[in-house]
N, C-alpha and C positions, 0 to 999 in steps of 0.2 A: 057707265053701264054696270049695274049691280048684277053679279052672277049668283043667283039664288042657289044655295046649297054648297057652294065652294067659296073659300075665302083666301086662297093663295095659289100661286103657280110655282112648280118645282121642276127645275132642269136636272135631270139625272144622267150622268155620263160615266165613262170608264175610269177616268183619272189617269194621271201620268206624273213621273218624277219632274221636279223643277230644279234639280241640281245633282251633282255626282253622288253625294251621300244618300240621296233618295232612291237610287236605281235599284240596288239589291233588295231593300225592304219592300219597295213597290212590286218587284217581280215575285218576291215571296208571297205577297198578298194575292197576286194574280194566280199563282200556280199552286197555292196551298191545297193539298189533298188530291192533286191531279197526276201525280207520278210523271211529271216532266223530267227527262233525264238532266242531270247536272250540267252536262256539256252543252245542252241546248240552252239552259238558263244562262250560262256564261257567254254563249254566242249572242243571245239577245241583248244581254247587258252591254256588250261591245257596240251594238247598234245605237243604243242610247248615248254611250260615251262618245261616239262619233259626232254627236251634236251637243257636246258639252254636258251630258247627263240630263238634258232637258227635253221632254216631249213637248211637241207643239200643242197638244190637245187642251191643256188647261187654259192657255192664253186664248185659244180659239173659243172655248166655252165662255170666257169673260167677254170676248167681243160679241158673241151671239147673245149673251145675257143683256149687254148694253143695248143692242139693237131691239131685242124683245121689249125691254122696258120702254124704250122710246116709242115703239109701235103701239104698245098697249096704251100708253098715255095719250098718244095722238088719235086713238080710236075709241076712247071711252071705256077701256077694259080696266076696271078698278081692282086690280089684284097685285099684292106685293109679290115680288119675284125672288125665289131662293134657288140655291144650287148645291147639290150633293153628289159625291162620286162613289163608285163601287170600290175602287182600289187605292185611292190616294186623296189627300186633303184638298178640299173640304169633304170629309167623310159623311156618308148619309146619316149616321146616327147623330153626329154632332149637329148637322143641319136641322134634323127633326127636333132635337132638343131646343135649338134656338127658336124654331117655329112654335113649339109648345109654349116657350116662355113669352113669345109674342102674342099668344092667344089664338093661334091658327087651329082650326078644328078639322077642316077637310080640304086638301089640296089636290089639284090636277097636276099630274106628272108627265112631262115630255121627255122621252128617252132618246138619246142620240144614236139610235139604231132603228132603221126603217122596216126591218124584216122580222119574221117569226122563226125562232128555233129556241133550244134551251138557253144557249149562251147569249143570244141577241134579244131575248124577250123574257122568257120565264125566269131566268136567273135574276134579272132586275126586279121582278116581283118578289122573289125570295129575299133579295137584298133589302128591299123596302120593308118586308115583314120582319126580318131580323133586326133592322134598325128600329122599327117601332117597338119590338119586344125589349130592346136594350134601353129605350127611353122610358118605357113603362106605361101605366094605364092612361096617362094624360097625353100620350103621343097622338098627333093628328092622324086622321085617316088620310090615305093617299090613293087616288085612282089614276091608273095609267091611261094615257090617251092611246088611240088605236094605231095600228101600223099605217105608214104613209108612203110606202114604196111606189104607189101609182098616183100620188097626188100631183097635180100640175106644178105646185110650188117646189117639188123635189125633182120631177122629170125635166121641167123646162130649163133650169140652170145646168143640169147635166148635159142636155142637148146642146146648149150654147157652148159648153166646154168642149164638146166634141167638134163643133163647127170651128172653133178657134184653133184647136189642135190640128185639124186637117190642113190649115194654112201653113203649119210648121213643117209638114212632110212634103209639100209641093216642091218641085213639079212632077213627082212620081205619078204616073197615070192611075186613075181611079181603079181600073181593073187589076192593078198590082198593089193596091192598098187594102189593108184589112183592118176592120174595127174589132177591137178586143175588149170585152167587158170582163172585169175581174172583181171578185169578192173574196172575203176571208174564207179559207177552207175550214171545214169542221168535220169531225168524225162521221163516217157514213151512217152509223147507227143513230147519231144525233140528228142528222139530216132526214133520215127516214121516219123518225118519230115526230117531227115537227108538224104540229097542226092536228086537227081532229081526223083528217084522212091521210096523214103522213105526207112527207115530201114538200111541205109548205115552203121551206127556205129556198129550195131550188126553183120551185114554181113561181114564187114572187120575184126572185131575181131575174128569171127568164122573162117575166112580164115587163119588168122595168127595162131590161135590155131591148125588148121588142119596141117599147114605146119610145125610148131614146133614139134607137136606130131609125125608126120611122120618121121621127121629127127632124133628125140632124143629117142623116145620110142614107136615104132609102135605097140608093143604088149600090151600097157597099155590102159585101158579105161580112158576117160577124160570128163570133163565138163567145161563149161564156167559159172562163177558166178561173183558176183558184190560186191563192197566194197564202203565205205566212203559216204554213203547216207547222204544228208543234205536237208534243205528246209522244208516247211510246211508239217506236217504229213498227211494232207488230199490229197496231190498230189501224185499220183502213180509214183513209180520209178521202174527201172529194178530190178528184183529179180531172184533167191534167193540171199540174203546177205550171204557172205562167212561164217559168224559165225553160222547162222541158218543151212546152208548146212553142215558144218563140224559136227555139233551136231548130224545129222542124219546118218552119214556114218557108225559108228560102228554097227548099226542095220542091215546093209546090208553086213556085213562081211569084211569091209575095216579095215585094221590095220595101214596103213601108207599113208601119203599124201605128194606129192611134189606140192607146190604152186608156179606157175609161173606168175608174174605180167606183163603180156604182154601189159597192157594198159599204161605202163610207160616206158620212155627211160632211167631213172636213179633212184637210190634208194633215192627218196626224202621222205617227211614226211608221205605221205599216205602209203608208203611202210614200212618205219622203225617203224611207230606206228601201223597203222591199220592191218598190217600183222605180223611184227616181234614181236609185243607186244600182241595186242588183239587176232588175229587169232591163234597165237602160244599158248596163254593161253587157248583158247577154245579147241584146239586140246589136250592139256595136260589134261584138265578137263574131256574130254570124252575118254581118253586113246588111242589117235592116235599118232604114231610117225610122226613128222612134220619136213619138210625141205623147206626152201624158196629159189627158184632159183634166180640167179642174173639177173639184167637188163643189157642192152648193155653199158651204161655209156660212157666211152671213149675207148671202144674196137676198135682196129685199123680198123676192118672191118666196123664198124659203121662210123668212121671218113672218111674212103674211100668212103662210101656211100654218105656222104655229098658232097664231091667233084664230084662224079658221077652225082648227082642230078643237081649241078651247070652246069656241062658240057653238060648234055643232054638238058638243057633248051637253051643252046647256039647253039646247032647243031642238026637239025632234024635227021641227019644220025648217031648221036652218039648212042651207045647201051643204051637201056632203060630196065634195068634189073628188072624183075618182076617174082616171082615164082607162083603167083596166077592167077585166071581167071577172077576176077572182073575188070570192066573198071576203068581206072584212067584218069584224065584230068589235064591240067595245070592251067586252069582258071575256077573258080566256076561260075555257073549260078547265075543270079541276085536273083532268088527266092530259092536258095539252103539253106537248114538248117535254116529257118527263126524263128522257135519257140524259145522263150526266157524263158521257164520255168526255174526258178532260180536254179543254181547249182554251187558249188565250185568244182574246179578240183584238 
């Protein structure tokens, strides 16, 4: 299947260290110009060192890439597949240089972030623009695919993860079990600036939470809370933090929680440390049964979604699968999500 106007596919992700010597340079890339306190940087570095200085995210990208290549080949999508990161190797500029040398003219980019905000969408566009400038006049054009927070290929794996996690907290009665959706906190100013009407990040996350809850556990009460705050302490961030939230639940009769990290597409460091270690320890301390639901990762439905996003961009008549009611668009407005209050993702 020839895709007229596009001649490559580019996976764009956050990047992560792959050994102890990578940790500090990686974190310096992430936080450059953002006034993150040194003590916070040291604290986050220890999270990586807990896992041998290796973030899971790069290996997860390799696994996803292999699945996308196989899916494309099996469904007649004749596009070479590339990968570039925002903060660690393979860096975007290096990848775009390789694409230029391979003769690529115009690529479609899939970003491993389903939502809209400065750090989860617009900054990736800026990174792509900076990489193209570094490569020079022959750098390929790169068009980002749309947000996919309400696509069935994202929602359905999340719902299955919740169903499986609920079996782990049995036999606690359903009325004493709470479903907790969690996403990366960002500065309030950034959240309010997201999208043409503001508040896009929170609105999209709430839509995802509603869809996953309705599919997996319509009888359970749920909340959306936040994790992984960083940055200057005087800057307001989205709250409540998941640990503060969990500490309060037993006072309201809750005995078990299922935590679903809907803000993430795979189980990278903010999931395996901030949730599987810190939040799990908080739950144990206050006497809550705790289970963490899986992210989509390389679920076949998620991989199929990537192909569908590519094909819908090519053909206005192609199905545009969405479960929610919020508007989506293929090209962001010039003034969309401009606030740069510093945050790590």
